[in-house]
N, C-alpha and C positions, 0 to 999 in steps of 0.2 A: 450725629448725621442728620441733616435736614430731611424731614419726612412730610412736611406740610406745605402746601402752596396756596396762597391767596391770590386769586386772579380777578383783576378788573375786566369787566366784559362790555364790549361795544356791540355794534350791529353790523360789523363788516361781513359776516356770513350772509345776513339778509340782503345787504347791498349786492353781494356777488350773485345771489340767487335771483334778485330782481333783474340783473343784467344778463342772466344766463339765457342763451339761445340754443335749445336742445338740438336743432338741426345742424348747428355749426360746432357742437361740442364733441370732443373725443371721449367724454365720460359715458360709459354704457348706461348708467342710471340717470342721465340728464333729463330725459322726458319725465320719468317718475318723480324726480326731484322738483321739477318745475310745476307739475300738476299738484303735488302735495303742498308746495309753497303757496300757490295761488289759492288753493282750497282752504288754507289755514289748518291743515291736518298735521299738527306738530309731531304726533306719534309716528305717523308714516314717514314724515320728513326725516326724523332722526334715524329711523330704520333704513331708509334709502341712502342717507348720507353715510352711514356706517360702512357702505361698500366702497367709499372713496378714501384713498390713503390720506392720513392726516397731514402729510407734507404737501398735498395739492393745494394750490392757492385758493381754489374754490371754497375750501373748508374755513377760511378766515384766519385772522391774526391769532386768535386765542388757541386754536388747535395747532396751527403751524408752530407757534412758540412752545406749546406743551410737548409736541413731538420732539423738538430739539432738547428741551430740558430733561426729559425722561432718560436721555442717553448720557447725561453728564455723570462723571464718576463721583462728584462731590455731593450728589443728591440721591436720595432713596425715597422718592415720592410715593406715598400711598393714600394721603389725604388731600382733598382738593375742595376749596370753597370758591364758588362762582359768585362774584359781587356784581349784580345786575342793576340797571337803572330802574327807576320807578315809572316805567312806561310799559305799554302793551308789548312793543317790540323787544324791550329789555327782558321782560318775563318770558316771552316766547323763545327768544334766542337762548336764554339760560336753560329752558326745558329741552330744546333740541340738542344743545351741547351735552346736557346730562344724559339724554337717551343715547347719543352717539357713543359716549365714553362707557356706558354700561354695556353696549353691544360689543365694543372693541375691547375684548379681554386682554389683548396684548399690552394695554397700558398698565395693567396690574394695579389698578386703583380701587380703593373702597368706593362705594357709590357716592358721587359728588354731592355736595350740599349747595343749595341755591339760597342766597341772601338777597332780597330786594332792598335796596338802599332807599329808605323813605325820603322823599324830597329831591332825589337826584333825577331831575327832569329839566327840559329846556323850555317849558312853557311859562314858567314863572322864575325869572332870573334871580330875584331877591331870595326866594325860598331855596333855590339851588345853592346860592352863596352862603346863606346864614344857617341852613338846616341840612340840605343834602350832603354837602362836603363834610360837615361835622358828623353826620350820621355814618358816613363812610368810615371815618376815623374810629368812631365808637365800635362799629362792627368789626373792623380789623383788629382793634385792641382786644375785643372779646375772644376772637378766634386765636389770637396769639397766646393769650392766657390759657385757653382750653387746650392748645397744642402742647403746652408745657414750657413755654417761654420763647424769647426771640431766637435763641440758638438753634431751635428746631424748625424754623419757619423761613420761607423765601416768598417774595412777592413778584408776581408777573404783572407788570403795569403796562402791558401792550394795548389792551382794549379800553374803549370808553372815551368820555369827554377829555379834552386836553387838561382841564383843571383837575379832573379826577385822577388822571395819570400823574400830574405834578404833585398832588397831595400824597399819593401812594409812595412816590419817590422820597418826599421829605420825611414821611413817617418811617420809612425804612432806614434812612440816614440817621434819624433821631434815636432809633432803637438798635442800631447796629445790625440790621437785617439786609441781606443781599437783595437787590432789586434787579429784575431782568426786563428787557424791552426789545422789541423787534419792529422796526419800521417795515412797511410793506415792500420797500425797495431794497431792504437788507437781505442778504443771503444767510446771515447768521444772527442769532440772538446776542445782544450785548449785555453786560452786567454793570451795574453801579455798585461797586463794593462799599461796605460800610466805612464811614469816615471815623478817624480816631478823635472824636469829640464827644462831649457830654453836655447836657443842659443843666443850668443852675436852677435848682428848685427851691431856693430860699424864698423867692418871691411868692411861691404857691402858699406856703404856710402863713406868710404875712397877710395875704389877701384871700385866704381859703374861703371865707364867707362870701365875698363878692364873686369869686370864680364859680362857686357852687351855684349861686343864684343865676349867674349868666349861663351856666350849663343847662339850667332848667328853663332856658329861653327868656329870662328877664331882660328888660331893656333899661339901661341906666343912663342918667343924665350927667352933664358935667359936674353938677353939684354933688351927685352921689360919689363921684371919683375925685373930689377936691383934695382929699388928704391921702391919696394913694401914690405909690411910686410911679413916676412917669413911664418906667419900663413896662408897666402893665398894659399900656396902650398898644404895644406891639402885638398883643394877643387878641385885640379887639377890632371889629369892623366899626367904622364911624359913618354915620349918615346924618344929614341935616334935614329936619322935618319942621316946617313952619318957623324957620329961623332958630331952632333949638338943636344942638348937637346931641345925638343919642348914640349909645354904644351897645353892641352885642358881641358875644363870643365869636371869634373867627375860627376857621379851620385850623390855623396855626395854633390858636389857643387850645383847641381840642387835642391837637397833637401833643402840646405841652402837658396837659392833664393826663392823657393816655400814656405818654412816655413815663411819667412818674409812677402811675399805677402798675404798669407792666414791669418796669425795671426795679424800682424801690419796693413795690408790693411783693416781689419774689425774694429779694435779698433781706428784707426786714420783716420782723414779726411783732405783733402786739401780744406779748405773752401775759398770761393770767398773773395778777399780782399775788405775791405770797402772803402779804398781810394787808387786810382791807379794813377801813374804818368808815363808819357812816359820815356823810357830809355834815359840816357845821356851818352855822349862819351868824355867828357873832352876836352882838347885843341889839342889832337893828331889827326891829319887828315890822318895819314899814316896807314890806315887800309887796309887790302887786299879786293879785290872785293868781295862783298856779305856779309861782316861781319855785317855791320849795319842792312842790310835787314834781316839777320838771327836772330839777337837779337830782332828786332822789331816783327818778326814773332812769336818767342817764347813768347814774352810778350803779344801780341794780342790774341794768341790762348789758353792761360792758365790763367783763371781769378783769380787763387789763387796767382799770382805773383803781388806784389805791384809795383815794378819797377826794373830796372837793371841799372848798370853803368859799364863802361869799367874799366879794370884792366891792369897792365903791362903784356906784352906778356910772355908766357911760353917759355922755351928753347926747348921743344919737346912735342910730343903728338901723337894722332891718327888723321887721316883725318876725316873730317866731324864734325858734332855737337856732343859733348860728355859732360857729366855732372858728377861731383863728389863733395863730401863734404871734405873741407880742411881748415886748419887755414888760416885766412887772417887778419893781424893786431891783432893777439892774440884772434881771435874769429872764431869759426867754421862757415863757409860760404858755401852756395851752389854756385858752380862755374861752368860756362859753358865755353867750349873752342871750337873755330872755327878753325879747322885744314884745311889749304888751301895752297898748293904749298910751303910747308915747313915754312909757317907762322902759329903761334899758339896764336892769340889774345884771351884774356880771358875777361869774364864779370861776375860780381857778380849778383846774383839773390836774391832779398829780399822778404821774406814772412812774413805774420803776425805771424805765429808760427815758432819759431827758435830752437825748441828742436832738439836734434840729430836724434831722430826717424822721426820727421816730415821732416827734411832736407833730410834724407836718403830715405824716401818714395818719396819725390819730385824728387830726383836724379834718382831713379829707374824708375819712371813713365816717366820722360822726355827722359831717354835713350831708353826706349821701344818705345816711340812715334817718336823720331827723328833719331833713329839708322839706319844705312845703311843696 
C-alpha cells in the first residue's frame, strides 16, 4: 500500500492570502490570518490557518489536493515530503503548510519534511533549467529510495512551476508511480496512472563516464561527444556560446539516471565475490604515476570485484578515474580508465555477475564513488 507522498509546492496559498479581504470573508479567522501574513509571522499564520478546513479554497492547491488524497482507499498516507522552491516565498509556504498539518491531527501524518530544491527559482532561468529541475529529480529519487521503492510512493504534482509539475509527471511515468494533479477549477483530483513502459539503460553503461561527469555539472563540447551514441543527445541541454555548441545534463537526463538507480538499484545487487585475486599488470612497466595504486585501491575498497588486469592504453579520455561498459575482445566488459597528464591507461574489472545491467550498475556506483 502506498504510504508516502511527494508533493511539489507552489505559492497558491500566499496568493490567496494576498487577495484576502477580511471584512468580506466568511472565514472567522480571516482578520488574524491577514495580520499574520502581512507581519510575516509564519508560526502564527500556520496556527490560524489550522482553523480553516483543508477543503476551503483559501488553503491553496496543496492542502485541497491532500485533503482529497487522504480519503482514497488505495492510499494509506503517513509520510509527506514538501518540495519547495529555492525562494523566500517557497520556504515560508512550506513552513506554514508544515505547521498546519502538525496542528491538524485528523490528517494522521508523521511530521512533514520540507526539502528546498536548490536552484528552483525564477530569477535565473538558466540555473532553473540546468540545475533546479535536475535537483528536483535527485531529491525525489532520494525520497523514493528512502520510502522503500516506487511501489510505496505517490506524487502530488499540483503545486509549483509548470516545468516543475511536468518533470514530476515524467518521473512518475518513468518509475511506474501514480501522479495526482488538481487544477484550481477542478472539483476533483485526477490521476496519471503509470504507463506500461520501461527505459532502455544500455546507453547508460556505454557512456557512464560522460553521464557521471555531466551530473557533476560538467559542460561538454561537440568534440567531447564525437564518438558517442547520438541517442545520448536526448538527455542533454544544448546551448551555443561564442559559436561553440556546449552540452549539459538535462532534467530528462537526470530522470534517466534516477530511474536506473531507483529501479535497477533495488532489483540488482553487487554481491561480494567468493574468490578474489589481486590485480595484475602484465609486462608493461611504463604506467603513469599512481596508476597501479589507483587500480589496487578500487579493488581493495569494493568487495564485489574479483580481480582487475591492465589493458592497452586509450587514445583519449577524461582526467581522473572513470568507468564505463564497452566491448573488449567481443565481450562486454567493465573498464576503468586512469586519466593522468594526457595518459589514459585502462584496466578491466571482473565481477561474478557479468550481465549488462550488473556491469552498468557497477560502472554507475564506481563513477559516483571515485568521480572528482
